[in-house]
N, C-alpha and C positions, 0 to 999 in steps of 0.2 A: 465782349467781357467786363468792358467802361457801363454799354447799353442793358446788360444783362444786370450791373448792381442800381443800374440811375431807377430801372423799369420795376426790381425791386421792394426802391426805398419810397416810389411813389405810392404806389399799391400800399404798402405799410402805413402810410399817412393817411392813404383814405381808411384806409379799416380803423388807425386811430381814431381818427374825425367820426367815425359812424358812431362806434360806442361813447363818444361823447357826445353828439348827438341826439343818441338813445338817454343819456344820462345813468349812476349810480346806482335807483333806484328802479329801474328799469331791467337794468344789466344780471340787480342781486334776483328778480322777479322769473328774467325769466330762465334764469342758471335754477332757480327752482324749480320752476315748471320743466325743463328738459331732465333733471335730477325723479320726479318726481315719478311721469311717464317714461324714463327708462328702468324705474323702479317697475311703474306697472308691470311692463310688455312684461318683466324677464320674471314675473310669480304667473305667465303661463306658462312659462316652460322652466317651474320650478321638479326637479323631481319629487315624485309619490310614492313610487314602487318600489321593487325590488324583487323579479321572480327567478335567477339566475339559478338554475340550478346541479348542484353537486352530487356524485354520486357518492354518499362515502361509506358503502360497506364490503370494500375492496380493505383501506385501512383498517376497517370494525373487524372484520376477521381474519386479517395477518396474525399468522403466530408461525411464522418464520425468521423472524426473529432472535437471532444466536450472542446475542452483546445484552446478555443479561449481568445484573448485577449481584455481586455474591456479598456485599452485605448483610444482611436481609442474615436471621437466624435458622429460616428454613426455607426452601427455595418458592420465586414466585411460580400463579397460577399457572403465566403464558410460560414456564419450561414443564412445569407437570406437564401441560396439553403435551407436550412437544412428546413428551415421553408414552405421554394414551396414543397419539398418532404415530412412532415410531414405532412402536410394539405389537401397533394394528390391536386395540385396545376395545373393541363395540360397544355401544349403550346395549345395556342390559332390557331391556322392552319390557322392564319389572312396573305393572302399577299393585301400590302393597299398602295398606294402614295398619299399621304397628296399633293394637290394644292398649290402652298403661297395661292394662292387668299384663302385660307381658313385656313390661321397663322392669328397672331395677330403681330403688331410691331409700333411702330412709329416711325421703320428707312428705310422704305419702300423706293425701289431703280430702278428704270426704267434706259430702253433705252436711256432716250433722257437726263439723266442726264453725266454733263464735265467731270466727272472723272471718273468714273465706269458704263458710258453707252454703250463701246464698247464691256466689258465682260456682264454685262448682253445680250448685243446682240448674241452674241457668248453663250451664254443659251438656247438662245429661239430654236435659228439653232438644239441646238442640242437635245431638248425636242421635237421639233417640237410644242412649245407649245408658246402661246404669256400671258408673263408673267411676274412680277416683280421678282425679289432678295428685301432679307435684308442683314441689316451691320450690324456685331455682333459685339459690342464693350461695350467698362464699363461699359457705362451706356443703351445702351440699347439691350435687349432680344428679344427673339422671342419665343412666344408662339400658343398653339391650343390648340379647342378639340378633346378627341377622343369619337368619334360618334360609333363606334363600338358595337354592343351590346352584344359581343358574351365575357367575362368577362375568365381571364387567363394568360396563359405568353405569353409576347409578346417581340422580338426581332426588334432590328433597327439599319434605312442605316437612313442615309442624302449625300445631296452633295451639297458641299461645295469648294468655293474658299480661296487661301489664299493671303493675300494683303503685308505684311509683310518680310522683306529683314533676318530677324534675326535667326538669326542658331538655338533660341529657337523652343521650339515643340511649338506647333500651339493648345490650350488645352479647351475642351469647360466641364460645369454639364452639368447634363438631371438633371430635375427635377420635383418628379410628386406629385401633390395639395402643391409646395413651398415647398415641401422638399425630398433630396438624398434620395431614398431608399436605398441604400448601401454605402459606404466608399471609395470604387474604384469610383461610378458616379461623386465623386466631382472634381477630376480635369480626364477627357475622352481624351489621346491625338488625336492629327487630324494628323493621317503620312502628312513627308514633304516629294517635293522629285529632289536630286538632280546630277548632271550631272558634269563630268572633264569636264571646258571649251576647255579641248584637247587633240588627242589622242599621243597628240606628248610629250615627257616628258623632257625639254630644260635642259640643265648644267650648275651647278657652275664653279665659277671661280678654281678650283680643275679638275676640271668633272667628277662631282659625279651626279647624276639627280636630280632632283628638282620636286618634284609633283605639277602636273598646280593646280592653283585657281578651287573653285566649283562651279557651280549658279543654284540657287532657282528654274526648271520649276512650270512654277505657269499655270495652267488649270481646272476648274473644276474637281470635282477627286470624284465620287462615293466610301464613305467609311460606310462599315458596319462595329455596335457600339461593337465591343469585350475589352481584356485586352492589352493592348497594351505592359501592361510592364511582360506581357508573364506567367505569376503564375497563370491565368486558363484559360484553353482551351475551343474551340468554342466562341460563342457572351453572351454579357452581358443578363440574362432573365428580363423587367419588368412586373409587377401586373400592371393589367388595367385593372378598372371598365367601364361601359359609363358613360360617362359625367368628364373624369377622367382627368384632367388642362397638357400635359407636355410643362415644358420648355425647351427652351436651354437656358443658362446662359453663359458670357462670363468670363475664364477665363485669358488668355490668348494669344495676338498675335491677334489683327484683321481681319476679317474674310467674306467673302457673305456664306449668309446660299441658298441654293436653295430649292429641294424638301426634306419631308422626307416620309422615309418607314418604316411599316412594313415588315417584310421580313421571310424567314420560316431559320430556324438553319441550319449551316450547315451541310451537311450529306456528310459525309467521309468512301467511301466505306470500306468492305475490301479486304484483297489482292486477295482472291478466284476472286469474283465477279468484278474486275478491271479487271484481265485476258479474266473472263468471257467477257465480253463487246469487245474486243478485237479478239475475236477468236483465230484461227490455225496462225499469224501471227511468222517470225521466228524473230533470232538473229542474225541483220547483226553487222559485223565482220567489219565497219567501226571503226576507231580512234578523237573521234571529242575531240577537248585538247584546254582550255580556261585558259589561264592565269588569275592567280587574280587579277591583275591588269584592264584585261580587263576586269571593270566595266560598265557597263552600269548606272547605278544606284543608287543609296544605300539614306535611308531615314534618313540619320544624317551627314551631315559636317563633323564631325568631325573622322569619321571611315578615317583611312587611310592607307597608303603604309609605308613598311621601308626595310630595305638589308640583305638582308642573304648572305652571303659566301658561295655560295653552286655548281658548276658548274654540278651538276643536275637538277640546276635551268631551267625555259624557258628563264629569261632575267640573262645575265651573259658576270661578267667583271673579268677577271685576277684582273686588276692592282685599279681596280675604283669602286665607289657604284653604283647599281642597283639595282629599287626599283621594290621589284620582290611576297612581302609575305603583307599580309592583319596584319596588326602588332596588336597582339591580347590586347593590352590594352586599344583599340582602339572600339576593337569589344566581347565588353563585358556587355555590357549591356541590357538586355530582350525587347523585342521591333528593335532592330535596328537590319535593313536585307541589305544583299546589294543583286542587282540584273547581270542577265546577259547572251547574248543572244546567242542561240545556234542555228547554223546552219545548218539543217540538207540535207542529198542531197538523203537519200533511206529510205524510213519509214518504220517498222517492230518498235523491240525491242531493249533494248537497256539498259546495265549495267552500276550502275555509282559508280563512283572511285572520292576520294578527297587524293589530299597529303596535310597533317594536322598537325599543331603539337597544342599539348596543356595540357600544365605544371604548369598550373593553381592550380590545386586542386587536390590533389595527391591522387591516388589510386581510382575516383570518374571520373565519366564523366561532361561535358557538353552537351548540347541539341540543337538542331538546328530543326525549323520546314522547310522541300524541299515543293519547290512550283513551280510544271509546267507548266507556264501560265495562273500564280495566284493563283492558287489551288493546293492542299494537296491532292498525287495520290491515295491515300490512306492509312489504318488507321498504318499502322510502320512508316512512313513520318511522321509525327504531332510533336515528337517530338521524331525523332533520336537519339541515344548514342554519342559523339564519347572520347572514352577512354582517359588516363590517357596516357602521352606519354612527356619523354622530348626534343627527337628528330625527325624529321620525317619520318613519315608510311603514306604508303599508306594506306584509307580506302574504301574498297567497299563497297555496302551497301549490306547484308542478309540478311535471314531471321532465323527463330527459327531452324531451320532442318538446315544450312551453305549455303544450296542454296542463289546463289547472285541469287538478286530481280532484277522483273522486270522492266524497263518504257516505256513504250508503246512514239513514237514521229513520228510526217508526216512529210512527206519531206515537207521542211519551214522553218522559223525561230520561235521560240517559247522563254520562260522567263523562266529561271532556276534562284528562288529566295529562300538565304537560310537564313530563320529570327531565331536569339539567344530565345528562350527561356528556360522558368526554369519550367517549371509541376510537374516534379517530382519531386520539392525540393520543392513546395508550400507548402506539412503539415509537414513541418520537420521545416519551417523557422517560420509560425505562431505556432507549438508547441511551440520552441523555442521564439516565441516573448510574449506567454503565461507565460513560466513559469521565464524569466528574465523579465516583470511586476510582477509578485505573489514574489519574493525573495525582491525584491526592496518596495516591500508595505508591506510586512509581517521584513524584516531590516527597513523602517521608523517607522511602530510603536515598535519597539521593543525599538528602539533608545530615543521613546516619553517617556516610560516605563523606561530606562536607564541614562533616562538627557544625551543618551550618552559616558555612564562611559562604557570602556573594560579593567578593572583593572582585571587580572585572579587569580587574591587572592581573589577575594570577590565575595558571595553566590551571583543567583539571580534567584528566583523563577519565570522560563518561563513558568513551567505547567503551573501551577495556573491563572497566568494572561494571557495564549493562548493556551486555553485545546486541539485545533486543532492542532497548531504548531507543533506537529512531523509528526503527520500524516500525516497531509500536506505536508509535506517536500519527505518523502520518494514515497507519490505519485508524487510528480513530478519526482523524483529517477525512480521509476517505468516508468513513462512516456519515461524519455528519453531513458532507454534504448529499451523499444520496441521501440522507433524510429530511433532507430539504427538497432533494428532488421529489421525491414521494407526497408530501405541503404540498405542491403545486399544484396538485388533481383539484384538489377543494377551495382553489380561490382564484377570482379570471383577474388577480395582480400581479404580471410581471415579473415585479421585484417584489412581494410583502416582505412589510417594513419589521413586523413580529416578530421575525424567524428568521431574518435578515443577520441576527446574532450567529446563526448554524453556521455563515459561509463566513463571516471575520472569524470564526475562531478555528476553523478552518485553514483557515488562514496564517496566522498563528502560530497553530502548531507547526502546518510547512514550515513557516518561515527558521523556528525551533530548532524542526527532525534535518532538515538540513545543515548546521549547526550545532550539531549536540554538545558539543563540549563548553559552551560558551552557558550551558542549560543554568550554571548553580547561582550565573549574574542573572537570571532571566525568569526567578521565582517571583517575581513578581509581576511579571506577563501570565506568567503559565499559570498558578494555587493558589499565588497570596494576598496578590495586591483587589483592589475595591474593583477596580477594569482587569484583574485576572480573566481567562478565560475560564476558571474553575466558578466564577462569581458567575461573568456573565451567561453563563450555562443553565446557572441554580435560576437566577432570578427570569430570565424567560419561561423553564419549566416549571416557578410558581406563576406566572402573566398565563401561562396553557392550559392551568387547573382551574382557573379562573374561568366561570362557565356566565358572566357578570351577561343580566338581560334583565332589560325594564318592559311592562307593559302596556299599555292601557288600554284596551282591548280583543276579541276577540267575533268574528263575524262570519257568520255560517250563510252562508246569498245564495243565489241563484246566478244566472245570468245579468240582472241589471248589474247596472253601476255601483259602488260602491261611496263612500264622502274620503275626501282629499283629504288626506292624515294632517291635513293644518289649513289654517284657515287664510285666504282670502287675505289683500293690503288690505284694505278698505275696514272688515272688521277688525285689524291689526291696528288700523289705529286707532278707531271710534276707541277700540277698550283701551289701550295704555293713555288717550289722551279722556277717558273717565277716570281713569285710576291715574293720575297725576292730578285732576280739581280735587279728586276727593282724601288727597294726602293734604290737602289745604284745611277739605272743610270741615271733613272726617275722620281723622287720624285717630284712631285706639291707642297708637302708641303714644298719641305728645299728651305732658304734662298733665294736660285740664283736662281731657277722660278720665283720671283715674276716677277712682270710684274710692273715700277716705272712711 
């Protein structure tokens, strides 16, 4: 042992002596060189893409959940859809146009009207039919009688023209025989179209870009009635029988109503069927890059751009702010969509890649419905997942085998639309709403029994007065645990932190159920406190409803490699150095730069 200690001391002395011989300056230079070399080496292994595939169809189309909140004044569409299935109702397969002459309203508008006559004339030209339209406002509704003898499920569409400039969504409700058939039909959103007034971005006094204002584009729009809030895929189904009265009522925003339609449900093909329709077309090795800021239009004026300092971005300046990324906080509500124009020179298949960041829902994805020319090309794109990432990464659309998905584009101009949807989280959100409502109801009943008392040293006989309370709470805990397990199918993380509170809440509920007589003194943990089960679930539900996504560019491409989503270490170092120098010699924010 003494020999080992002696050898260690001698070795340590030699090392110290060597460092002294080298000198402090050289040591610092060697350390900096090592750090630089390590940084450069690690930069070659930096993650640049995320191509993991998740199947979202099972969760999106799962309507077996029977745990639905009864807090709403009308049944949720999920419950109504379940009743359709239980009663074996089938789609009517009726396609029919209800002309305005067959509709009833006391506010009929014709082309001789002083204020709206030109709009009516445009509609006549569009439909090639001489007919009036109707003004829908808070005092006038529009209705008609179903003359079809086929009973079953119908899908609706209508023509409308927005009259107001407001950024608020135009909303209507649809009633059948004087009643709304489900909760969501009370407020059906009719999408707007907003375009930037110019593609030129002006500069402010500090030479930073300013986003142009937006104009609402008003024209006659044909819209199929669906869930604008992105919870239910496909179109809403309405049960109709002969002589039923369909009524359209105003909720928000004046508009003109034209023809009404019975339409068929959108039939989204499988990927194999989609490929079969385009034969043996080749993958084209062209690059079509579209900057996120080059929006053709969007359906919500609040969707806006922000600046991201990154030399790899398409729009970038060393010193000044350039608007180059869609701000995620402005594009987080289901139903919001952005459309881009895609100019294609050669017909064929293309791969599709997005440079994006999704930092809101940790370890879990958000979803976008991807449409080409207004249609979803195939099933996988109805709710394509974008996983969590704190830095910008490339996401190339792939299938379950890791193969790039091919999208066929004819030569010419096309539209690419990205719509925020929440289909895979619908059942989770509805389950949380149910559990929260049940917790609140039980808590109120117990407070009536105890007169609000929470004394931990007082004994309460909860089991006698609420004999099912313990079993009910255990059922809620099991429901939360089952929901957690279902969500694991759309993440590659074994313990995703964003939904971890489902397990925490389930554990706490189980503990409360096992000692139910202590519940009055545990209300802070159960329903009332900031860290209660109710608050925990409510916070998580709100986050799951936020489909926050930031986008920098979209690329249609072939087999050729695409650019990495970040600049290399040398470019970043050079840009950082330039920015530092410019901050001293050309700083627009300094007092000396002011022009009085």
